[in-house]
Backbone as CSV, one residue per row, in Angstrom:
resi,resn,N_x,N_y,N_z,CA_x,CA_y,CA_z,C_x,C_y,C_z
1,MET,0.914,-1.045,0.075,-0.038,0.027,0.028,0.838,1.347,-0.051
2,SER,0.748,2.082,-0.896,1.490,3.302,-0.873,0.892,4.356,0.212
3,LYS,1.745,4.810,1.044,1.384,5.526,2.204,1.167,6.869,1.772
4,ARG,0.183,7.473,2.431,-0.275,8.891,2.275,0.032,9.470,3.641
5,PHE,0.872,10.439,3.672,1.391,11.160,4.725,0.298,11.748,5.611
6,ILE,0.341,11.378,6.993,-0.595,11.932,7.944,0.229,12.319,9.165
7,THR,-0.338,13.232,9.925,0.373,13.795,11.072,0.167,12.878,12.431
8,LYS,0.911,13.142,13.367,0.798,12.312,14.537,-0.578,12.444,15.204
9,LYS,-1.126,13.656,15.005,-2.414,13.969,15.604,-3.512,13.120,14.866
10,GLN,-3.246,13.076,13.424,-4.313,12.247,12.752,-4.253,10.876,12.901
11,GLU,-2.952,10.374,13.328,-2.695,8.986,13.601,-3.508,8.625,14.885
12,THR,-3.537,9.508,15.873,-4.242,9.520,17.065,-5.725,9.372,16.778
13,ILE,-6.204,10.053,15.759,-7.661,10.237,15.517,-8.031,8.986,15.043
14,LEU,-7.325,8.255,14.110,-7.480,7.056,13.605,-7.685,6.028,14.723
15,LEU,-6.788,6.093,15.726,-7.005,5.203,16.887,-8.053,5.353,17.595
16,LEU,-8.562,6.612,17.859,-9.819,6.896,18.555,-11.015,6.189,17.826
17,ILE,-11.019,6.412,16.542,-12.070,5.905,15.647,-12.022,4.423,15.682
18,LEU,-10.796,3.871,15.550,-10.673,2.298,15.774,-11.302,1.817,17.137
19,THR,-11.101,2.496,18.235,-11.485,2.119,19.521,-12.984,2.193,19.590
20,PHE,-13.569,3.137,19.086,-15.127,3.308,19.272,-15.979,3.011,18.121
21,ARG,-15.274,2.784,16.972,-15.905,2.477,15.582,-16.600,3.732,15.145
22,PHE,-17.585,4.201,15.794,-18.225,5.552,15.276,-18.093,6.482,16.354
23,ILE,-17.507,7.673,15.998,-17.158,8.698,17.002,-17.326,10.155,16.293
24,ASN,-17.903,11.090,16.838,-18.133,12.376,16.238,-16.931,13.328,16.495
25,SER,-16.955,14.353,15.748,-15.856,15.288,15.879,-15.751,16.065,17.015
26,LYS,-16.945,16.195,17.726,-16.941,17.001,19.091,-16.289,16.125,20.005
27,GLN,-16.514,14.756,20.105,-15.931,13.730,20.949,-14.361,13.740,20.751
28,ILE,-13.981,13.619,19.431,-12.593,13.561,19.224,-11.953,14.894,19.737
29,GLN,-12.603,16.028,19.629,-11.903,17.254,20.149,-11.701,17.147,21.522
30,GLN,-12.855,16.678,22.421,-12.711,16.441,23.810,-11.624,15.470,24.282
31,PHE,-11.409,14.446,23.486,-10.354,13.433,23.842,-9.050,14.132,23.452
32,LEU,-8.932,14.914,22.651,-7.488,15.481,22.214,-7.184,16.736,23.077
33,GLY,-8.381,17.075,23.785,-8.223,18.425,24.556,-7.809,19.676,23.811
34,HIS,-8.373,19.779,22.537,-7.998,20.825,21.571,-9.113,21.849,21.603
35,LYS,-8.818,23.129,21.840,-9.750,24.276,21.962,-10.427,24.628,20.806
36,ASP,-9.612,24.472,19.590,-10.131,24.932,18.239,-10.789,23.803,17.451
37,HIS,-12.132,23.792,17.293,-12.847,22.724,16.580,-12.425,22.954,15.114
38,ARG,-12.136,23.952,14.651,-11.772,24.275,13.229,-10.654,23.359,12.920
39,ARG,-9.670,23.248,13.704,-8.332,22.540,13.471,-8.765,21.008,13.408
40,ILE,-9.705,20.501,14.305,-10.104,19.021,14.322,-10.808,18.811,13.036
41,ASN,-11.707,19.619,12.535,-12.432,19.502,11.138,-11.471,19.481,10.107
42,ALA,-10.457,20.302,10.128,-9.258,20.251,9.059,-8.731,18.949,8.895
43,TRP,-8.345,18.538,10.197,-7.661,17.121,10.185,-8.635,16.055,9.620
44,LEU,-9.727,16.126,10.143,-10.806,15.097,9.648,-11.066,15.101,8.156
45,LYS,-11.293,16.315,7.533,-11.494,16.510,6.268,-10.189,16.030,5.395
46,ASP,-8.963,16.306,5.947,-7.749,15.709,5.234,-7.856,14.223,5.148
47,LEU,-8.142,13.597,6.322,-8.301,12.151,6.464,-9.293,11.579,5.551
48,ALA,-10.319,12.297,5.435,-11.480,11.782,4.437,-10.879,11.842,2.906
49,GLU,-10.361,13.004,2.743,-9.876,13.224,1.362,-8.728,12.122,0.900
50,LYS,-8.003,11.806,1.881,-6.996,10.654,1.698,-7.607,9.191,1.812
51,HIS,-8.817,9.336,2.072,-9.660,8.000,2.027,-9.255,7.143,3.315
52,TYR,-8.751,7.635,4.363,-8.488,6.881,5.703,-9.771,6.775,6.380
53,ILE,-10.650,7.680,6.367,-11.903,7.600,7.135,-13.035,8.003,6.160
54,VAL,-14.211,7.657,6.648,-15.517,8.150,6.067,-16.041,9.180,7.090
55,ARG,-16.300,10.236,6.601,-16.916,11.512,7.381,-18.349,11.754,6.889
56,GLU,-19.234,11.322,7.858,-20.704,11.518,7.517,-20.922,12.930,7.995
57,TYR,-21.182,13.784,7.118,-21.440,15.279,7.493,-22.554,15.928,6.505
58,LYS,-23.639,16.325,7.143,-24.735,16.783,6.397,-25.013,18.300,6.925
59,PRO,-24.284,19.260,6.360,-24.803,20.649,6.770,-26.104,20.934,6.378
60,VAL,-26.795,21.593,7.307,-28.265,21.917,7.035,-28.274,23.556,7.190
61,PHE,-28.715,24.137,6.119,-28.699,25.702,5.974,-29.723,26.196,7.149
62,GLY,-29.266,27.216,7.924,-30.048,27.803,8.874,-30.343,27.000,10.219
63,THR,-29.713,25.927,10.348,-29.830,25.221,11.556,-28.504,24.830,12.175
64,LEU,-28.469,24.469,13.437,-27.175,24.171,14.109,-26.796,22.755,13.597
65,THR,-25.888,22.541,12.780,-25.304,21.308,12.160,-24.889,20.360,13.239
66,LYS,-25.226,19.162,13.234,-24.742,18.082,13.981,-23.164,17.802,13.786
67,PRO,-22.419,17.349,14.720,-20.967,17.290,14.353,-20.774,15.988,13.496
68,ALA,-19.785,15.952,12.663,-19.642,14.880,11.766,-19.345,13.548,12.403
69,VAL,-19.852,12.618,11.892,-19.627,11.181,12.511,-18.625,10.397,11.654
70,CYS,-17.535,9.877,12.338,-16.520,9.222,11.462,-16.382,7.845,11.786
71,TYR,-15.855,7.049,10.721,-15.508,5.650,11.009,-14.462,5.306,9.860
72,LEU,-13.700,4.167,10.187,-12.633,3.832,9.265,-13.009,3.364,7.964
73,SER,-12.308,3.721,7.058,-12.345,3.196,5.607,-11.571,2.054,5.294
74,LEU,-11.534,1.462,4.250,-10.504,0.400,3.795,-9.092,0.774,4.013
75,LEU,-8.621,1.956,3.493,-7.287,2.458,3.820,-6.949,2.672,5.125
76,GLY,-8.069,3.129,5.897,-7.607,3.385,7.405,-7.431,2.097,8.046
77,ARG,-8.164,1.108,7.776,-7.918,-0.361,8.291,-6.569,-0.741,8.028
78,GLN,-6.300,-0.661,6.613,-5.063,-1.201,6.180,-3.926,-0.363,6.867
79,TYR,-4.064,0.920,7.013,-2.930,1.686,7.764,-2.643,1.221,9.116
80,ILE,-3.803,0.756,9.950,-3.594,0.333,11.251,-3.028,-1.019,11.339
81,ARG,-3.401,-2.018,10.281,-2.925,-3.411,10.102,-1.392,-3.324,9.897
82,ASN,-1.161,-2.506,8.896,0.262,-2.479,8.473,1.331,-1.646,9.303
83,THR,0.884,-0.602,9.865,1.729,0.313,10.426,1.869,0.247,12.026
84,LEU,0.747,-0.325,12.649,0.839,-0.210,14.034,0.922,-1.630,14.622
85,PHE,0.688,-1.686,15.924,0.917,-3.122,16.532,-0.094,-3.983,15.950
86,PHE,0.214,-5.378,15.887,-0.734,-6.300,15.319,-2.058,-6.192,16.179
87,MET,-3.074,-6.054,15.193,-4.479,-5.821,15.788,-5.254,-7.213,15.542
88,ASP,-6.310,-7.475,16.323,-7.100,-8.673,15.977,-7.813,-8.528,14.619
89,ASP,-7.405,-9.458,13.885,-7.910,-9.401,12.374,-9.356,-9.573,12.372
90,LYS,-9.874,-10.501,13.209,-11.325,-10.692,13.434,-12.075,-9.381,13.659
91,TYR,-11.569,-8.657,14.462,-12.150,-7.320,14.802,-12.242,-6.294,13.478
92,LEU,-11.056,-6.298,12.793,-10.840,-5.407,11.600,-11.868,-5.842,10.573
93,VAL,-12.020,-7.232,10.535,-12.923,-7.753,9.436,-14.490,-7.326,9.751
94,ARG,-14.767,-7.319,11.055,-16.004,-6.785,11.266,-16.321,-5.285,10.997
95,LEU,-15.252,-4.588,10.909,-15.394,-3.198,10.490,-15.519,-3.034,8.997
96,ARG,-15.386,-4.017,8.115,-15.614,-3.827,6.754,-17.106,-3.531,6.469
97,ASP,-17.943,-3.913,7.280,-19.317,-3.697,7.039,-19.980,-2.405,7.848
98,ASP,-19.183,-1.557,8.282,-19.553,-0.448,9.007,-20.368,0.532,8.098
99,THR,-20.256,0.408,6.739,-20.900,1.443,5.899,-22.433,1.044,6.041
100,LYS,-22.719,-0.225,6.372,-24.117,-0.699,6.371,-24.766,-0.639,7.830
101,ARG,-23.957,-0.247,8.683,-24.448,-0.071,10.158,-25.708,0.711,10.319
102,SER,-26.637,0.451,11.160,-27.852,1.149,11.459,-27.529,2.443,12.153
103,LYS,-28.472,3.463,12.148,-28.354,4.642,12.906,-28.232,4.358,14.334
104,SER,-28.914,3.306,14.883,-28.962,3.016,16.275,-27.493,2.579,16.750
105,PHE,-27.022,1.608,15.923,-25.635,1.175,16.286,-24.601,2.268,16.271
106,LYS,-24.727,3.246,15.273,-23.730,4.421,15.498,-23.925,5.348,16.619
107,VAL,-25.204,5.412,17.019,-25.579,6.146,18.177,-25.010,5.414,19.501
108,LYS,-25.024,4.138,19.483,-24.724,3.259,20.582,-23.191,3.376,20.788
109,CYS,-22.342,3.403,19.656,-20.836,3.646,19.772,-20.572,4.978,20.397
110,GLN,-21.337,5.978,19.826,-20.940,7.312,20.412,-21.333,7.422,21.882
111,LEU,-22.377,6.775,22.252,-22.732,6.731,23.663,-21.752,6.107,24.570
112,ILE,-20.946,5.089,24.158,-19.859,4.449,24.822,-18.731,5.548,25.025
113,ALA,-18.477,6.260,23.946,-17.594,7.355,24.028,-18.056,8.418,24.998
114,ASP,-19.226,8.850,25.107,-19.713,9.649,25.900,-19.616,9.212,27.262
115,PHE,-19.930,7.894,27.551,-19.850,7.316,28.902,-18.597,7.621,29.482
116,TYR,-17.529,7.445,28.687,-16.049,7.691,29.245,-15.946,9.076,29.490
117,LEU,-16.260,9.925,28.560,-16.181,11.390,28.709,-16.932,11.958,29.944
118,ILE,-18.035,11.344,30.210,-18.902,11.859,31.327,-18.447,11.219,32.672
119,ILE,-18.253,10.022,32.710,-17.989,9.221,33.948,-16.539,9.437,34.424
120,TYR,-15.569,9.469,33.350,-14.217,9.727,33.715,-13.730,11.025,33.359
121,VAL,-14.315,12.046,33.619,-14.126,13.433,33.160,-12.651,13.804,33.710
122,GLY,-11.900,14.450,32.915,-10.479,14.852,33.366,-9.620,13.794,32.947
123,LYS,-10.018,12.626,32.539,-9.065,11.561,32.210,-9.012,11.194,30.680
124,GLU,-9.483,12.181,29.803,-9.474,11.945,28.416,-8.104,11.581,27.781
125,LYS,-7.015,12.403,28.200,-5.622,12.084,27.648,-5.107,10.869,28.247
126,GLU,-5.561,10.354,29.290,-5.138,9.078,29.755,-5.547,8.026,28.878
127,LEU,-6.733,8.013,28.438,-7.195,7.050,27.488,-6.428,7.075,26.151
128,VAL,-6.116,8.377,25.651,-5.358,8.461,24.502,-4.189,7.896,24.504
129,THR,-3.356,8.167,25.695,-2.206,7.726,25.862,-2.014,6.110,26.063
130,SER,-3.154,5.569,26.626,-3.255,4.103,26.755,-3.520,3.428,25.366
131,ILE,-4.289,4.058,24.615,-4.497,3.484,23.268,-3.166,3.454,22.465
132,GLU,-2.434,4.472,22.593,-1.183,4.562,21.699,-0.134,3.686,22.247
133,GLU,-0.171,3.365,23.571,0.737,2.335,24.144,0.391,1.026,23.844
134,ILE,-1.066,0.708,23.746,-1.334,-0.687,23.294,-1.005,-0.990,21.941
135,VAL,-1.263,-0.115,20.931,-1.002,-0.399,19.552,0.508,-0.421,19.293
136,LYS,1.385,0.019,20.122,2.888,-0.105,20.001,3.389,-1.262,20.648
137,GLU,2.818,-1.621,21.888,3.566,-2.544,22.927,2.592,-3.552,23.301
138,GLY,1.384,-3.619,22.855,0.325,-4.567,23.532,-0.171,-4.013,24.821
139,VAL,-1.166,-4.882,25.382,-1.697,-4.368,26.723,-0.938,-4.886,27.718
140,THR,-0.683,-3.939,28.702,0.114,-4.169,29.951,-0.882,-3.560,31.129
141,MET,-1.251,-4.590,31.979,-1.966,-4.262,33.074,-1.049,-3.461,34.147
142,LYS,-1.645,-2.230,34.506,-0.806,-1.497,35.424,-1.605,-1.274,36.807
143,PRO,-0.881,-1.521,37.841,-1.480,-1.405,39.215,-1.772,-0.019,39.496
144,LYS,-3.087,0.127,40.135,-3.628,1.427,40.585,-4.039,2.473,39.537
145,VAL,-3.958,1.883,38.302,-4.516,2.675,37.053,-5.745,2.206,36.385
146,LEU,-6.649,3.058,36.311,-7.977,2.703,35.597,-7.735,2.559,34.165
147,GLN,-8.074,1.385,33.622,-7.851,0.942,32.111,-9.109,0.813,31.492
148,PHE,-9.430,1.426,30.427,-10.731,1.391,29.752,-10.390,0.735,28.378
149,PHE,-11.282,-0.303,28.114,-11.075,-0.975,26.840,-12.439,-1.068,26.224
150,THR,-12.458,-1.181,24.841,-13.667,-1.482,23.967,-13.263,-2.865,23.344
151,PRO,-14.311,-3.489,22.647,-14.093,-4.634,21.949,-12.933,-4.717,20.942
152,ALA,-12.371,-3.461,20.663,-11.140,-3.439,19.786,-9.926,-4.174,20.434
153,PHE,-10.017,-4.158,21.640,-8.834,-4.763,22.375,-9.058,-6.007,23.280
154,PHE,-10.303,-6.442,23.279,-10.692,-7.666,24.100,-9.859,-8.742,23.917
155,SER,-9.379,-9.175,22.721,-8.596,-10.343,22.279,-7.133,-10.198,23.139
156,GLU,-6.846,-8.973,23.520,-5.496,-8.897,24.129,-5.664,-8.974,25.673
157,LEU,-6.895,-9.262,26.105,-7.167,-9.267,27.597,-7.255,-10.763,28.031
158,ASP,-6.882,-11.060,29.132,-7.171,-12.483,29.676,-8.322,-12.520,30.811
159,PHE,-9.185,-11.551,30.919,-10.245,-11.716,31.719,-11.248,-12.662,31.084
160,VAL,-11.458,-13.871,31.741,-12.280,-14.875,30.936,-13.686,-14.748,30.728
161,LEU,-14.286,-13.749,31.494,-15.773,-13.507,31.297,-16.061,-12.577,30.118
162,LEU,-15.125,-11.721,29.569,-15.320,-10.981,28.486,-16.091,-11.764,27.297
163,ALA,-15.474,-12.783,26.897,-15.938,-13.489,25.704,-17.447,-14.015,25.870
164,HIS,-17.865,-14.239,27.177,-19.356,-14.660,27.419,-20.145,-13.486,27.714
165,LEU,-19.890,-12.512,28.452,-20.675,-11.299,28.764,-20.839,-10.426,27.721
166,LYS,-19.797,-10.309,26.680,-19.830,-9.409,25.469,-20.302,-8.118,25.845
167,PRO,-19.540,-7.425,26.732,-19.915,-5.852,27.174,-19.530,-5.062,26.006
168,ASP,-20.205,-3.945,26.011,-19.590,-2.847,25.071,-18.461,-2.135,25.509
169,ALA,-18.117,-2.189,26.679,-16.702,-1.589,27.146,-16.485,-2.411,28.443
170,TYR,-15.198,-2.266,28.809,-14.696,-2.941,30.000,-13.606,-2.097,30.674
171,VAL,-13.763,-1.967,32.053,-12.915,-1.303,32.878,-12.066,-2.231,33.814
172,SER,-10.736,-2.020,34.074,-10.077,-2.673,35.036,-9.281,-1.879,35.805
173,LYS,-9.409,-2.125,37.213,-8.446,-1.342,38.019,-7.980,-2.098,39.183
174,GLN,-6.646,-2.220,39.358,-6.095,-3.051,40.333,-5.912,-2.157,41.617
175,THR,-6.557,-2.700,42.749,-6.507,-2.052,44.023,-5.739,-2.926,44.965
176,LYS,-5.783,-2.472,46.230,-5.120,-3.156,47.300,-5.649,-4.522,47.545
177,THR,-7.119,-4.599,47.409,-7.791,-5.825,47.640,-7.911,-6.679,46.447
178,GLY,-7.531,-6.216,45.235,-7.557,-6.961,44.098,-8.112,-6.276,42.911
179,ILE,-8.428,-6.955,41.742,-8.822,-6.196,40.637,-10.415,-6.044,40.702
180,VAL,-10.754,-4.742,40.449,-12.113,-4.367,40.228,-12.402,-4.428,38.844
181,HIS,-13.320,-5.369,38.362,-13.708,-5.572,37.031,-15.021,-4.907,36.724
182,THR,-15.204,-4.141,35.742,-16.275,-3.350,35.396,-16.656,-3.570,33.964
183,CYS,-18.079,-4.046,33.837,-18.481,-4.346,32.312,-19.536,-3.287,31.995
184,ILE,-19.624,-2.646,30.901,-20.506,-1.620,30.617,-21.387,-1.937,29.339
185,PHE,-22.757,-1.935,29.550,-23.716,-2.200,28.524,-24.579,-1.192,28.173
186,VAL,-24.641,-0.845,26.907,-25.565,0.300,26.427,-26.641,-0.347,25.607
187,LEU,-27.858,-0.193,26.262,-29.028,-1.094,25.850,-29.728,-0.135,24.683
188,ASP,-30.079,-0.817,23.686,-30.861,-0.286,22.434,-32.185,0.462,23.037
189,ALA,-32.673,1.441,22.175,-33.653,2.266,22.513,-35.062,1.395,22.569
190,TYR,-35.236,0.318,21.628,-36.385,-0.512,21.543,-36.126,-1.994,21.751
191,ILE,-35.322,-2.314,22.784,-34.950,-3.689,23.077,-36.138,-4.342,23.571
192,PRO,-36.531,-5.486,22.923,-37.532,-6.229,23.532,-37.340,-6.837,24.923
193,ARG,-38.462,-7.045,25.695,-38.323,-7.772,26.938,-37.593,-8.963,26.956
194,LEU,-37.929,-9.915,26.065,-37.310,-11.148,25.857,-35.842,-11.013,25.915
195,MET,-35.263,-10.075,25.141,-33.865,-9.878,25.018,-33.237,-9.375,26.330
196,LEU,-33.989,-8.625,27.107,-33.373,-8.323,28.489,-33.259,-9.408,29.310
197,HIS,-34.429,-10.390,29.293,-34.374,-11.676,30.091,-33.164,-12.500,29.618
198,TYR,-33.012,-12.549,28.330,-31.861,-13.387,27.700,-30.588,-12.799,28.280
199,LEU,-30.399,-11.496,28.249,-29.155,-10.899,28.688,-28.856,-11.258,30.018
200,LEU,-29.699,-11.125,31.016,-29.424,-11.519,32.412,-29.149,-12.975,32.474
201,LYS,-29.925,-13.796,31.767,-29.731,-15.197,31.883,-28.383,-15.510,31.304
202,ARG,-27.860,-14.953,30.373,-26.645,-15.242,29.819,-25.445,-14.779,30.903
203,ILE,-25.646,-13.671,31.442,-24.702,-13.117,32.377,-24.594,-14.232,33.666
204,PHE,-25.596,-14.629,34.122,-25.622,-15.413,35.298,-25.165,-16.860,34.878
205,GLN,-25.311,-17.274,33.622,-24.917,-18.674,33.266,-23.356,-18.646,33.080
206,ALA,-22.887,-17.353,32.667,-21.368,-17.208,32.636,-20.788,-17.270,34.033
207,LEU,-21.423,-16.439,34.922,-20.932,-16.514,36.316,-20.889,-17.777,36.887
208,ASP,-21.704,-18.671,36.504,-21.967,-20.045,37.244,-21.016,-20.981,36.559
209,GLU,-20.657,-20.909,35.324,-20.007,-21.929,34.610,-18.502,-21.537,34.533
210,GLU,-18.147,-20.229,34.370,-16.826,-19.943,34.099,-15.997,-19.698,35.396
211,THR,-14.797,-20.175,35.395,-13.854,-20.042,36.545,-13.237,-18.646,36.555
212,TRP,-13.856,-17.719,37.240,-13.435,-16.230,37.175,-13.082,-15.709,38.363
213,GLU,-13.564,-16.433,39.438,-13.210,-15.949,40.846,-12.007,-16.461,41.454
214,ASP,-10.883,-15.702,41.372,-9.653,-16.092,41.959,-9.173,-15.068,42.970
215,ASP,-8.131,-15.231,43.543,-7.639,-14.237,44.547,-7.321,-12.856,44.075
216,GLU,-7.229,-12.779,42.670,-6.957,-11.391,42.182,-8.142,-10.607,41.899
217,VAL,-9.391,-11.209,41.989,-10.620,-10.487,41.825,-11.210,-9.892,42.962
218,ALA,-11.396,-8.505,43.155,-12.049,-7.920,44.200,-13.451,-7.950,44.132
219,SER,-13.857,-7.480,43.082,-15.437,-7.458,42.744,-15.704,-7.256,41.322
220,LEU,-16.905,-7.562,40.861,-17.423,-7.436,39.448,-18.594,-6.418,39.494
221,HIS,-18.577,-5.420,38.671,-19.542,-4.423,38.506,-20.166,-4.429,37.062
222,LEU,-21.363,-4.312,36.849,-22.011,-4.293,35.591,-22.745,-3.088,35.381
223,TYR,-22.573,-2.119,34.604,-23.324,-0.760,34.407,-24.135,-0.955,33.125
224,PHE,-25.395,-0.640,33.182,-26.456,-0.725,32.264,-26.946,0.748,31.943
225,VAL,-26.621,1.227,30.765,-27.146,2.532,30.336,-28.352,2.159,29.526
226,CYS,-29.570,2.541,30.191,-30.931,2.201,29.687,-31.476,3.389,28.839
227,PRO,-32.473,2.959,27.941,-33.096,4.001,27.182,-34.076,4.924,28.043
228,ASN,-34.776,4.082,28.905,-35.677,4.737,29.930,-35.925,4.063,31.190
229,ASN,-36.743,4.701,32.114,-36.977,4.052,33.248,-37.754,2.731,33.350
230,MET,-38.574,2.549,32.343,-39.493,1.230,32.282,-38.507,0.055,32.016
231,VAL,-37.236,0.351,31.375,-36.475,-0.813,31.160,-35.729,-1.048,32.548
232,ILE,-35.343,-0.022,33.392,-34.793,-0.193,34.583,-35.562,-1.014,35.536
233,ILE,-36.886,-0.572,35.473,-37.880,-1.121,36.558,-37.923,-2.777,36.154
234,TYR,-38.096,-2.989,34.796,-38.104,-4.398,34.476,-36.993,-5.151,34.724
235,LEU,-35.783,-4.718,34.534,-34.428,-5.297,34.704,-34.321,-5.665,36.357
236,ARG,-34.675,-4.621,37.136,-34.657,-4.812,38.608,-35.589,-5.975,38.944
237,ARG,-36.709,-6.116,38.523,-37.691,-7.017,38.825,-37.146,-8.530,38.404
238,LEU,-36.578,-8.614,37.207,-35.912,-9.819,36.705,-34.745,-10.221,37.683
239,LEU,-33.978,-9.164,37.908,-32.832,-9.268,38.635,-32.957,-10.024,40.061
240,SER,-33.961,-9.694,40.752,-34.107,-10.310,42.085,-34.176,-11.739,42.135
241,SER,-34.845,-12.433,41.034,-34.848,-13.946,41.086,-33.538,-14.351,40.732
242,PHE,-32.850,-13.691,39.759,-31.450,-14.285,39.302,-30.483,-14.037,40.617
243,MET,-30.411,-12.949,41.342,-29.604,-12.806,42.422,-29.759,-13.995,43.342
244,GLU,-30.947,-14.483,43.742,-31.207,-15.423,44.563,-30.419,-16.863,44.283
245,SER,-29.976,-16.869,43.026,-29.358,-18.132,42.603,-27.893,-17.892,42.610
246,TYR,-27.462,-16.767,42.785,-26.022,-16.328,42.770,-25.382,-16.727,44.100
247,TYR,-24.363,-17.672,43.995,-23.700,-18.248,45.161,-22.131,-17.891,45.007
248,GLY,-21.898,-16.946,44.404,-20.450,-16.547,44.176,-19.812,-15.867,45.535
249,SER,-18.507,-16.059,45.672,-17.988,-15.550,46.776,-17.526,-13.975,46.656
250,LYS,-17.424,-13.491,45.285,-16.921,-12.264,45.009,-18.184,-11.218,44.994
251,PRO,-18.135,-10.160,45.506,-19.305,-9.054,45.446,-19.626,-8.847,43.990
252,LEU,-20.873,-8.977,43.710,-21.547,-8.560,42.331,-22.399,-7.528,42.465
253,MET,-22.205,-6.443,41.706,-23.005,-5.259,41.670,-23.444,-4.818,40.214
254,PHE,-24.804,-4.583,40.237,-25.452,-4.100,39.053,-25.742,-2.608,39.199
255,HIS,-25.541,-1.854,38.293,-25.821,-0.365,38.239,-26.720,0.006,36.938
256,PHE,-27.753,0.807,37.306,-28.539,1.225,36.277,-28.877,2.669,36.276
257,ALA,-28.781,3.299,34.911,-29.139,4.735,34.772,-29.661,4.828,33.338
258,THR,-30.396,5.858,33.211,-30.917,6.111,31.747,-29.966,6.970,31.073
259,ARG,-30.227,7.061,29.650,-29.285,8.035,28.902,-29.454,9.415,29.293
260,ASN,-30.749,9.734,29.618,-30.976,11.033,29.987,-30.306,11.568,31.212
261,GLN,-30.261,10.595,32.283,-29.465,10.958,33.369,-28.002,11.105,33.225
262,LEU,-27.493,10.170,32.258,-25.974,10.310,31.845,-25.775,11.806,31.387
263,TYR,-26.515,12.275,30.446,-26.378,13.491,29.787,-26.837,14.662,30.702
264,LYS,-27.591,14.401,31.745,-27.821,15.427,32.800,-26.710,15.593,33.467
265,GLN,-25.894,14.664,33.962,-24.713,14.872,34.651,-23.850,15.779,33.945
266,LYS,-23.656,15.608,32.526,-22.669,16.299,31.765,-23.368,17.673,31.559
267,ARG,-24.707,17.929,31.282,-25.156,19.197,31.136,-25.098,20.252,32.336
268,GLU,-25.410,19.405,33.496,-25.472,20.395,34.699,-24.241,20.248,35.558
269,LYS,-23.158,19.549,34.976,-21.895,19.291,35.679,-22.103,18.691,37.047
270,LEU,-22.922,17.607,37.150,-23.079,16.919,38.378,-21.964,16.119,38.731
271,THR,-21.819,15.689,40.020,-20.719,14.792,40.210,-21.045,13.347,40.381
272,ASN,-22.412,13.084,40.166,-22.823,11.619,40.252,-24.134,11.742,39.290
273,THR,-24.136,10.409,38.532,-25.282,10.240,37.734,-26.493,9.830,38.298
274,GLY,-26.538,9.267,39.609,-27.555,8.758,40.209,-27.907,7.334,39.989
275,TRP,-26.769,6.556,39.686,-27.018,5.179,39.565,-27.968,4.386,40.554
276,ILE,-28.851,3.544,40.068,-29.461,2.568,41.041,-28.685,1.380,41.123
277,THR,-28.358,0.962,42.324,-27.449,-0.084,42.484,-28.052,-1.264,43.198
278,VAL,-27.898,-2.590,42.638,-28.319,-3.703,43.180,-27.042,-4.714,43.524
279,SER,-26.740,-5.039,44.727,-25.571,-5.699,45.140,-26.047,-7.160,45.681
280,SER,-25.043,-8.059,45.410,-25.191,-9.409,45.921,-24.920,-9.332,47.465
281,THR,-24.434,-8.217,47.973,-24.171,-8.272,49.541,-25.295,-7.556,50.136
282,ASP,-26.404,-7.109,49.410,-27.568,-6.482,50.050,-28.265,-7.587,50.890
283,GLU,-28.780,-7.199,51.940,-29.608,-8.257,52.828,-30.937,-8.231,52.480
């Protein structure tokens, strides 16, 4: 492949797109900590003109235009495969069909990026640094450091539950008492109740069947970003019966919040989203 010169910042942008699959220009600006959105848009326009990314941008005259949504093109995927650390080929193959992804899938990917930006505010550059280190050296688990991963890097991790739980994102933090594992699920706006039941069933089957409780595990947290309060009510109702059958020795905690609550925290600069928590340690 003949290389087309891109800057270090543009390479970082490619890595952010790789991580979240679909991410908008405003989110990229926040992760890079850049004050001038025009510079971000110029970098994105150049990447699109060089065919490294697809930039979905529809200016509407007389209205506030939404930020451009970006995803990797064929050349962008080839650049990552040939230039950077060996990536999971299966993941890159999945990205070939991103031109056909639904609007809800694209929104979901951007929600995962927003989850990080809202919950881990002030740690944007830490994620960028972590991604850059991974693609050059592979995944290295660091003590006392919060590490955030999306499915782009799951194949590099050795947490056995990931392949069975299939979260939208995963966070690991090593503390004095052991590793705190966190799985994040973003639920679709019109998810059927049957799928909600299946999701919890799959989670508890994995917890029962897989050997994941070792001395290094401190606790397991599962965060659900729900489309509305009705979904939370239904999940909590289902969860009570599943929790009765959980006999694990490690604390298991479920956290629920709506998308609106998440964005309210960002909009009003609150320190807490107001998650509803259900714990295996509750009496």
